[in-house]
N, C-alpha and C positions, 0 to 999 in steps of 0.2 A: 469478479466476486460481487455478489449481490448484497444488499443491505440486510436481508433476512439471514443470510449466512454469517455476516459479521456480528449481528446481534446475538446469534446463537453461541458465539465463542466466549470463553471465559476471559477475564482480564489478563491473565498470564498468557493465554493463547493469543490474545490481541497484540500484546507487546512483542511476542515472538514472531507473529505473522508480519507485523510492521517492520521489524528488523530485516526479515527475509525480503520483503517487497522493496525496501530501500536498497538492499544489495543488488537485487535484480534491476532496479531502476538505474543505478549508477553503472552497472555493467552494460545495459542497453545504450545509455548515453555515450559511454566510451566507445563501444563498438560502432555506433552511428557516426561518431566524430572521425574515426579512422577510415571507415568505408561505409557507405550508405547501407543500412539494413534493408531486408526485403520488405518488411511491413513496419513503417515508422509509426503507425497508429498504436503499436504496442507500447511505445514510450508514453503516449498520452493516457492510455488505459492504466498503465502502471502508476502514473502520477495521481490519477483519480482514485485508484484503490488505496494509495497511501493516505490521501485526504479523507476518504471514508473511514479508514481505520483510526486515523487521528481524531476525527470528529466523535466517533463512538467512545474512544478512550477518554477524551475530554468530558464527554457527557457523563460517563460513569464516575469520573473523579469528582465532578461537581455535585453529583447526586449523593456521594458519601459524605460531603461536608455539611 
């Protein structure tokens, strides 16, 4: 997910998307711990997406204060 896509989301959508990404991330980590997944770079990409979403959400919260 690119930054311009994240910026276009509303705050509620950001929170929902972050919840989904965290669920995907934990599922990927669990699957990788049990047996190596085909593309482990997906774990890194998912972690970075969560960080991008979190950063934008924090930026919006600070802007409203």
